[in-house]
BALOBA-1460 file (C-alpha; in Angstrom, 3 decimals):
// residues 264
<rec num="1" residu="m" x="110.167" y="40.100" z="-20.400"/>
<rec num="2" residu="r" x="107.318" y="39.649" z="-17.547"/>
<rec num="3" residu="n" x="104.786" y="39.625" z="-20.726"/>
<rec num="4" residu="e" x="106.513" y="36.602" z="-22.121"/>
<rec num="5" residu="s" x="107.303" y="34.722" z="-18.610"/>
<rec num="6" residu="s" x="103.399" y="34.901" z="-18.446"/>
<rec num="7" residu="s" x="102.884" y="33.767" z="-21.829"/>
<rec num="8" residu="d" x="105.040" y="30.969" z="-21.405"/>
<rec num="9" residu="h" x="103.570" y="30.003" z="-18.372"/>
<rec num="10" residu="s" x="99.701" y="30.038" z="-19.316"/>
<rec num="11" residu="w" x="101.131" y="27.692" z="-22.578"/>
<rec num="12" residu="n" x="102.585" y="25.369" z="-20.012"/>
<rec num="13" residu="n" x="99.655" y="25.073" z="-17.930"/>
<rec num="14" residu="m" x="96.959" y="24.505" z="-20.743"/>
<rec num="15" residu="d" x="93.998" y="22.174" z="-19.750"/>
<rec num="16" residu="n" x="95.171" y="18.443" z="-20.566"/>
<rec num="17" residu="d" x="91.553" y="17.767" z="-22.370"/>
<rec num="18" residu="i" x="91.733" y="20.836" z="-24.019"/>
<rec num="19" residu="l" x="95.347" y="19.904" z="-25.650"/>
<rec num="20" residu="v" x="94.011" y="16.345" z="-25.959"/>
<rec num="21" residu="k" x="91.149" y="17.910" z="-28.241"/>
<rec num="22" residu="i" x="93.714" y="19.864" z="-30.355"/>
<rec num="23" residu="f" x="96.229" y="17.488" z="-30.739"/>
<rec num="24" residu="m" x="93.545" y="14.903" z="-32.224"/>
<rec num="25" residu="t" x="93.541" y="16.954" z="-35.437"/>
<rec num="26" residu="l" x="97.126" y="16.742" z="-36.021"/>
<rec num="27" residu="n" x="98.899" y="13.900" z="-37.863"/>
<rec num="28" residu="v" x="101.548" y="11.915" z="-36.451"/>
<rec num="29" residu="m" x="104.554" y="14.096" z="-37.906"/>
<rec num="30" residu="d" x="103.192" y="17.062" z="-36.054"/>
<rec num="31" residu="l" x="102.774" y="14.856" z="-32.961"/>
<rec num="32" residu="i" x="106.477" y="13.783" z="-32.741"/>
<rec num="33" residu="t" x="108.161" y="16.746" z="-34.683"/>
<rec num="34" residu="s" x="106.556" y="19.515" z="-32.839"/>
<rec num="35" residu="v" x="103.919" y="19.902" z="-30.365"/>
<rec num="36" residu="s" x="105.755" y="17.136" z="-28.193"/>
<rec num="37" residu="q" x="108.829" y="19.070" z="-27.728"/>
<rec num="38" residu="v" x="107.097" y="22.431" z="-26.764"/>
<rec num="39" residu="c" x="106.950" y="21.601" z="-22.900"/>
<rec num="40" residu="s" x="106.468" y="19.049" z="-20.351"/>
<rec num="41" residu="s" x="102.862" y="19.163" z="-20.399"/>
<rec num="42" residu="w" x="102.237" y="18.932" z="-24.247"/>
<rec num="43" residu="r" x="104.480" y="16.226" z="-24.107"/>
<rec num="44" residu="s" x="102.452" y="14.539" z="-21.384"/>
<rec num="45" residu="a" x="99.102" y="15.161" z="-23.506"/>
<rec num="46" residu="c" x="100.678" y="14.017" z="-26.457"/>
<rec num="47" residu="c" x="101.062" y="10.640" z="-24.820"/>
<rec num="48" residu="e" x="97.124" y="10.165" z="-24.149"/>
<rec num="49" residu="p" x="96.045" y="6.918" z="-25.681"/>
<rec num="50" residu="v" x="93.269" y="8.431" z="-27.468"/>
<rec num="51" residu="l" x="95.750" y="9.840" z="-29.722"/>
<rec num="52" residu="w" x="97.358" y="6.632" z="-30.613"/>
<rec num="53" residu="k" x="94.782" y="3.984" z="-31.051"/>
<rec num="54" residu="k" x="95.411" y="4.443" z="-34.939"/>
<rec num="55" residu="l" x="98.973" y="4.963" z="-36.354"/>
<rec num="56" residu="d" x="98.235" y="6.390" z="-39.552"/>
<rec num="57" residu="l" x="101.334" y="6.792" z="-41.294"/>
<rec num="58" residu="r" x="99.992" y="7.534" z="-44.913"/>
<rec num="59" residu="m" x="101.238" y="10.955" z="-45.088"/>
<rec num="60" residu="l" x="104.901" y="9.726" z="-45.214"/>
<rec num="61" residu="k" x="106.814" y="10.563" z="-48.535"/>
<rec num="62" residu="p" x="109.911" y="12.274" z="-49.212"/>
<rec num="63" residu="s" x="109.449" y="15.903" z="-49.958"/>
<rec num="64" residu="f" x="111.888" y="16.271" z="-52.520"/>
<rec num="65" residu="v" x="110.256" y="13.786" z="-54.874"/>
<rec num="66" residu="c" x="107.548" y="15.060" z="-57.080"/>
<rec num="67" residu="n" x="104.828" y="12.218" z="-58.360"/>
<rec num="68" residu="p" x="107.249" y="9.870" z="-60.169"/>
<rec num="69" residu="p" x="106.661" y="9.402" z="-63.737"/>
<rec num="70" residu="k" x="104.665" y="6.002" z="-64.640"/>
<rec num="71" residu="p" x="104.787" y="3.011" z="-64.287"/>
<rec num="72" residu="y" x="107.307" y="3.633" z="-61.663"/>
<rec num="73" residu="p" x="105.540" y="4.692" z="-58.859"/>
<rec num="74" residu="w" x="107.451" y="2.754" z="-56.207"/>
<rec num="75" residu="s" x="110.443" y="5.139" z="-57.025"/>
<rec num="76" residu="n" x="108.768" y="7.474" z="-54.044"/>
<rec num="77" residu="r" x="109.396" y="5.292" z="-51.054"/>
<rec num="78" residu="l" x="110.487" y="6.602" z="-47.850"/>
<rec num="79" residu="p" x="114.364" y="6.029" z="-46.964"/>
<rec num="80" residu="a" x="113.765" y="2.753" z="-44.718"/>
<rec num="81" residu="n" x="115.959" y="4.987" z="-41.870"/>
<rec num="82" residu="i" x="113.520" y="7.672" z="-42.050"/>
<rec num="83" residu="l" x="110.390" y="5.177" z="-41.271"/>
<rec num="84" residu="m" x="112.558" y="3.461" z="-38.727"/>
<rec num="85" residu="s" x="113.172" y="6.698" z="-36.789"/>
<rec num="86" residu="v" x="109.151" y="7.892" z="-36.961"/>
<rec num="87" residu="l" x="108.400" y="4.130" z="-35.928"/>
<rec num="88" residu="k" x="110.353" y="4.522" z="-33.137"/>
<rec num="89" residu="r" x="109.583" y="8.062" z="-31.845"/>
<rec num="90" residu="s" x="106.006" y="7.353" z="-32.554"/>
<rec num="91" residu="l" x="106.033" y="4.064" z="-30.480"/>
<rec num="92" residu="n" x="107.604" y="5.885" z="-27.617"/>
<rec num="93" residu="l" x="105.301" y="8.522" z="-27.417"/>
<rec num="94" residu="s" x="102.039" y="6.110" z="-27.826"/>
<rec num="95" residu="r" x="103.211" y="4.216" z="-24.488"/>
<rec num="96" residu="g" x="101.885" y="0.790" z="-25.821"/>
<rec num="97" residu="n" x="98.333" y="2.003" z="-27.062"/>
<rec num="98" residu="v" x="98.600" y="1.445" z="-30.949"/>
<rec num="99" residu="t" x="96.161" y="-1.269" z="-32.289"/>
<rec num="100" residu="f" x="96.081" y="-0.344" z="-35.956"/>
<rec num="101" residu="l" x="98.896" y="0.322" z="-38.106"/>
<rec num="102" residu="i" x="98.768" y="2.009" z="-41.468"/>
<rec num="103" residu="f" x="101.658" y="2.114" z="-43.833"/>
<rec num="104" residu="n" x="101.967" y="5.044" z="-46.895"/>
<rec num="105" residu="f" x="100.751" y="2.999" z="-50.204"/>
<rec num="106" residu="f" x="103.768" y="2.834" z="-51.815"/>
<rec num="107" residu="e" x="106.312" y="1.949" z="-48.916"/>
<rec num="108" residu="c" x="108.161" y="-0.723" z="-48.586"/>
<rec num="109" residu="i" x="108.089" y="-1.983" z="-45.354"/>
<rec num="110" residu="r" x="111.111" y="-4.466" z="-44.273"/>
<rec num="111" residu="d" x="111.385" y="-7.308" z="-41.879"/>
<rec num="112" residu="e" x="113.111" y="-4.772" z="-39.530"/>
<rec num="113" residu="h" x="110.349" y="-2.360" z="-38.964"/>
<rec num="114" residu="l" x="108.053" y="-5.167" z="-38.265"/>
<rec num="115" residu="v" x="110.223" y="-7.173" z="-35.743"/>
<rec num="116" residu="f" x="111.246" y="-3.274" z="-34.344"/>
<rec num="117" residu="i" x="107.736" y="-2.865" z="-33.669"/>
<rec num="118" residu="a" x="106.815" y="-6.373" z="-32.732"/>
<rec num="119" residu="k" x="109.599" y="-6.029" z="-29.835"/>
<rec num="120" residu="s" x="109.180" y="-2.509" z="-28.624"/>
<rec num="121" residu="r" x="109.019" y="-1.892" z="-24.907"/>
<rec num="122" residu="m" x="105.965" y="0.197" z="-25.431"/>
<rec num="123" residu="g" x="105.490" y="1.731" z="-21.933"/>
<rec num="124" residu="h" x="105.412" y="-0.695" z="-19.372"/>
<rec num="125" residu="m" x="104.681" y="-3.804" z="-21.333"/>
<rec num="126" residu="e" x="107.336" y="-6.151" z="-21.241"/>
<rec num="127" residu="v" x="108.328" y="-8.533" z="-23.517"/>
<rec num="128" residu="i" x="108.398" y="-12.022" z="-22.541"/>
<rec num="129" residu="g" x="107.814" y="-14.596" z="-25.286"/>
<rec num="130" residu="t" x="104.877" y="-12.722" z="-26.818"/>
<rec num="131" residu="y" x="105.065" y="-9.428" z="-29.032"/>
<rec num="132" residu="c" x="103.218" y="-6.526" z="-29.074"/>
<rec num="133" residu="k" x="100.247" y="-7.175" z="-26.488"/>
<rec num="134" residu="n" x="97.884" y="-4.849" z="-27.950"/>
<rec num="135" residu="l" x="98.455" y="-5.359" z="-31.631"/>
<rec num="136" residu="f" x="95.601" y="-7.555" z="-32.676"/>
<rec num="137" residu="e" x="94.491" y="-6.673" z="-36.295"/>
<rec num="138" residu="l" x="96.796" y="-5.391" z="-39.158"/>
<rec num="139" residu="k" x="96.035" y="-4.681" z="-42.206"/>
<rec num="140" residu="i" x="99.125" y="-4.713" z="-45.092"/>
<rec num="141" residu="d" x="99.715" y="-2.277" z="-47.724"/>
<rec num="142" residu="c" x="102.520" y="-4.175" z="-49.792"/>
<rec num="143" residu="q" x="103.143" y="-7.161" z="-51.688"/>
<rec num="144" residu="f" x="102.480" y="-10.102" z="-49.559"/>
<rec num="145" residu="d" x="104.977" y="-12.695" z="-49.858"/>
<rec num="146" residu="l" x="106.700" y="-15.755" z="-47.867"/>
<rec num="147" residu="n" x="109.202" y="-13.546" z="-46.133"/>
<rec num="148" residu="l" x="106.558" y="-10.992" z="-44.883"/>
<rec num="149" residu="a" x="104.299" y="-13.967" z="-43.801"/>
<rec num="150" residu="c" x="107.382" y="-15.381" z="-41.751"/>
<rec num="151" residu="a" x="108.010" y="-12.226" z="-40.284"/>
<rec num="152" residu="l" x="104.650" y="-12.065" z="-39.090"/>
<rec num="153" residu="t" x="104.185" y="-15.386" z="-37.650"/>
<rec num="154" residu="k" x="107.231" y="-15.177" z="-35.696"/>
<rec num="155" residu="n" x="106.520" y="-11.692" z="-34.244"/>
<rec num="156" residu="f" x="102.906" y="-11.092" z="-33.786"/>
<rec num="157" residu="r" x="101.803" y="-14.614" z="-32.807"/>
<rec num="158" residu="k" x="98.425" y="-13.163" z="-31.175"/>
<rec num="159" residu="l" x="97.155" y="-11.509" z="-34.326"/>
<rec num="160" residu="k" x="93.455" y="-11.818" z="-34.993"/>
<rec num="161" residu="v" x="92.539" y="-10.079" z="-38.095"/>
<rec num="162" residu="v" x="94.642" y="-9.683" z="-41.174"/>
<rec num="163" residu="s" x="93.386" y="-7.667" z="-44.105"/>
<rec num="164" residu="l" x="95.414" y="-7.979" z="-47.532"/>
<rec num="165" residu="r" x="92.408" y="-6.430" z="-49.318"/>
<rec num="166" residu="c" x="92.988" y="-5.529" z="-53.016"/>
<rec num="167" residu="k" x="96.813" y="-6.679" z="-52.701"/>
<rec num="168" residu="t" x="99.398" y="-8.797" z="-54.683"/>
<rec num="169" residu="v" x="99.555" y="-11.875" z="-52.620"/>
<rec num="170" residu="h" x="101.539" y="-14.902" z="-52.786"/>
<rec num="171" residu="n" x="99.581" y="-18.009" z="-52.583"/>
<rec num="172" residu="e" x="102.825" y="-19.842" z="-50.326"/>
<rec num="173" residu="a" x="102.435" y="-16.794" z="-48.121"/>
<rec num="174" residu="l" x="98.765" y="-17.300" z="-47.267"/>
<rec num="175" residu="i" x="98.991" y="-20.915" z="-46.364"/>
<rec num="176" residu="h" x="101.916" y="-20.063" z="-44.391"/>
<rec num="177" residu="i" x="99.670" y="-17.706" z="-41.988"/>
<rec num="178" residu="l" x="96.630" y="-19.966" z="-42.069"/>
<rec num="179" residu="d" x="98.989" y="-23.009" z="-40.824"/>
<rec num="180" residu="n" x="100.695" y="-20.966" z="-38.329"/>
<rec num="181" residu="f" x="98.260" y="-18.081" z="-37.016"/>
<rec num="182" residu="e" x="96.808" y="-20.404" z="-33.909"/>
<rec num="183" residu="n" x="94.538" y="-17.167" z="-32.863"/>
<rec num="184" residu="l" x="93.542" y="-15.909" z="-36.473"/>
<rec num="185" residu="e" x="89.837" y="-15.311" z="-36.638"/>
<rec num="186" residu="v" x="89.469" y="-13.193" z="-39.465"/>
<rec num="187" residu="l" x="91.458" y="-12.976" z="-42.780"/>
<rec num="188" residu="n" x="90.023" y="-10.425" z="-45.569"/>
<rec num="189" residu="i" x="91.814" y="-11.498" z="-49.251"/>
<rec num="190" residu="s" x="88.835" y="-9.777" z="-51.150"/>
<rec num="191" residu="h" x="89.897" y="-8.137" z="-54.851"/>
<rec num="192" residu="c" x="93.651" y="-9.762" z="-54.601"/>
<rec num="193" residu="l" x="95.786" y="-10.676" z="-57.470"/>
<rec num="194" residu="f" x="97.212" y="-14.263" z="-56.617"/>
<rec num="195" residu="i" x="101.020" y="-15.292" z="-57.372"/>
<rec num="196" residu="q" x="101.762" y="-19.105" z="-57.415"/>
<rec num="197" residu="f" x="104.947" y="-20.035" z="-58.397"/>
<rec num="198" residu="e" x="106.125" y="-22.979" z="-60.234"/>
<rec num="199" residu="i" x="107.498" y="-25.686" z="-58.162"/>
<rec num="200" residu="g" x="111.370" y="-25.186" z="-57.805"/>
<rec num="201" residu="s" x="111.150" y="-21.529" z="-59.510"/>
<rec num="202" residu="k" x="111.489" y="-18.053" z="-58.120"/>
<rec num="203" residu="t" x="110.764" y="-16.671" z="-61.520"/>
<rec num="204" residu="s" x="107.738" y="-18.832" z="-63.269"/>
<rec num="205" residu="f" x="104.611" y="-18.205" z="-61.872"/>
<rec num="206" residu="t" x="100.963" y="-17.686" z="-62.740"/>
<rec num="207" residu="l" x="98.603" y="-14.852" z="-61.852"/>
<rec num="208" residu="y" x="94.997" y="-15.495" z="-60.731"/>
<rec num="209" residu="h" x="91.962" y="-13.409" z="-59.496"/>
<rec num="210" residu="e" x="90.662" y="-15.857" z="-57.521"/>
<rec num="211" residu="p" x="92.537" y="-18.239" z="-54.342"/>
<rec num="212" residu="v" x="93.144" y="-21.689" z="-55.092"/>
<rec num="213" residu="q" x="91.172" y="-24.312" z="-53.410"/>
<rec num="214" residu="s" x="93.232" y="-25.160" z="-51.010"/>
<rec num="215" residu="i" x="93.676" y="-21.783" z="-49.595"/>
<rec num="216" residu="i" x="89.789" y="-21.402" z="-49.724"/>
<rec num="217" residu="e" x="89.584" y="-24.763" z="-47.578"/>
<rec num="218" residu="k" x="91.876" y="-23.438" z="-45.033"/>
<rec num="219" residu="g" x="90.432" y="-20.273" z="-44.684"/>
<rec num="220" residu="s" x="87.009" y="-21.727" z="-44.500"/>
<rec num="221" residu="r" x="88.112" y="-22.816" z="-41.023"/>
<rec num="222" residu="l" x="88.057" y="-19.301" z="-39.769"/>
<rec num="223" residu="k" x="85.519" y="-17.334" z="-37.783"/>
<rec num="224" residu="q" x="85.406" y="-15.182" z="-40.771"/>
<rec num="225" residu="f" x="86.848" y="-15.552" z="-44.003"/>
<rec num="226" residu="l" x="86.268" y="-12.483" z="-46.732"/>
<rec num="227" residu="t" x="87.212" y="-13.036" z="-50.284"/>
<rec num="228" residu="c" x="85.142" y="-12.654" z="-53.657"/>
<rec num="229" residu="q" x="84.526" y="-13.684" z="-57.159"/>
<rec num="230" residu="t" x="85.563" y="-12.260" z="-60.215"/>
<rec num="231" residu="k" x="82.421" y="-12.586" z="-61.893"/>
<rec num="232" residu="s" x="80.030" y="-11.504" z="-59.432"/>
<rec num="233" residu="c" x="82.680" y="-8.619" z="-57.758"/>
<rec num="234" residu="d" x="82.196" y="-5.254" z="-59.414"/>
<rec num="235" residu="t" x="85.242" y="-4.232" z="-57.489"/>
<rec num="236" residu="c" x="87.370" y="-7.315" z="-59.620"/>
<rec num="237" residu="k" x="85.107" y="-6.051" z="-62.725"/>
<rec num="238" residu="s" x="86.776" y="-3.025" z="-63.008"/>
<rec num="239" residu="a" x="90.516" y="-4.458" z="-62.650"/>
<rec num="240" residu="p" x="92.529" y="-4.859" z="-65.694"/>
<rec num="241" residu="s" x="92.413" y="-8.411" z="-67.325"/>
<rec num="242" residu="v" x="95.460" y="-10.839" z="-65.374"/>
<rec num="243" residu="e" x="96.901" y="-11.560" z="-69.036"/>
<rec num="244" residu="g" x="99.203" y="-8.609" z="-69.811"/>
<rec num="245" residu="v" x="97.814" y="-6.597" z="-66.928"/>
<rec num="246" residu="s" x="100.364" y="-3.541" z="-66.376"/>
<rec num="247" residu="r" x="102.029" y="-3.447" z="-62.931"/>
<rec num="248" residu="s" x="101.554" y="0.359" z="-62.795"/>
<rec num="249" residu="i" x="97.746" y="0.067" z="-63.326"/>
<rec num="250" residu="w" x="97.098" y="-2.389" z="-60.819"/>
<rec num="251" residu="y" x="99.143" y="-0.201" z="-58.096"/>
<rec num="252" residu="e" x="96.214" y="2.319" z="-59.159"/>
<rec num="253" residu="l" x="93.786" y="0.104" z="-58.592"/>
<rec num="254" residu="e" x="95.280" y="-0.885" z="-55.272"/>
<rec num="255" residu="q" x="95.439" y="2.651" z="-53.971"/>
<rec num="256" residu="r" x="91.872" y="3.255" z="-54.860"/>
<rec num="257" residu="y" x="90.064" y="0.729" z="-52.977"/>
<rec num="258" residu="w" x="92.296" y="-0.608" z="-50.239"/>
<rec num="259" residu="q" x="91.250" y="1.853" z="-47.429"/>
<rec num="260" residu="e" x="87.583" y="0.369" z="-47.576"/>
<rec num="261" residu="d" x="87.395" y="-2.855" z="-45.797"/>
<rec num="262" residu="e" x="84.727" y="-5.278" z="-45.490"/>
<rec num="263" residu="s" x="86.218" y="-6.325" z="-41.715"/>
<rec num="264" residu="d" x="86.217" y="-3.655" z="-40.320"/>
């Protein structure tokens, strides 16, 4: 009995710096579900800022789902309530030190997730008129439509860097953030597939590999506006043609390239 107590005492009093170095090798699920529950000193170490600069949620996926049959990669999405639970526990431990969020490639990120991130009280930071003060850069890993664009401009007013690299992007959504993000300095839309809806229609649209002129003109006012031309871009040359393109093929292309970023 004495040995067990002695062992517990030694684990509880490990040097904080050593604990942090060990915890840096773990993923976010290890931190929020296991090590932070061991004892008070381990939980305190789990709150160190160095562990939370980048909140990487790419490993999140339903353990009971195997690789889905093509062309339905989106069937492997995590339930929205589970993603919300992970976000709540992660942001609680982070104490306001998250500056970079990475979501799972096939996740459907809802407005409620973004709004929660924006409005969360992280540590002692007070939310008064502005949201998520430490979040200045955001990389989107899902189709970028007007609803998502509106959620960003409403709740993340201080974003300076937005990357949509290798994503399917609605032109109206791009125009919205270019018109409404006062602090935006860098926008990366390299290797994107652009959707232009017909006026007055929600179903009739045209696909493009390059942004329309109005977007280029608005983007050129930024400090850094990253785009590419299909004819001279090796990445875009490897993409399937827009005519009759299979969505599952395009998702595979996104997954192959999205982690790289010219704005990094």
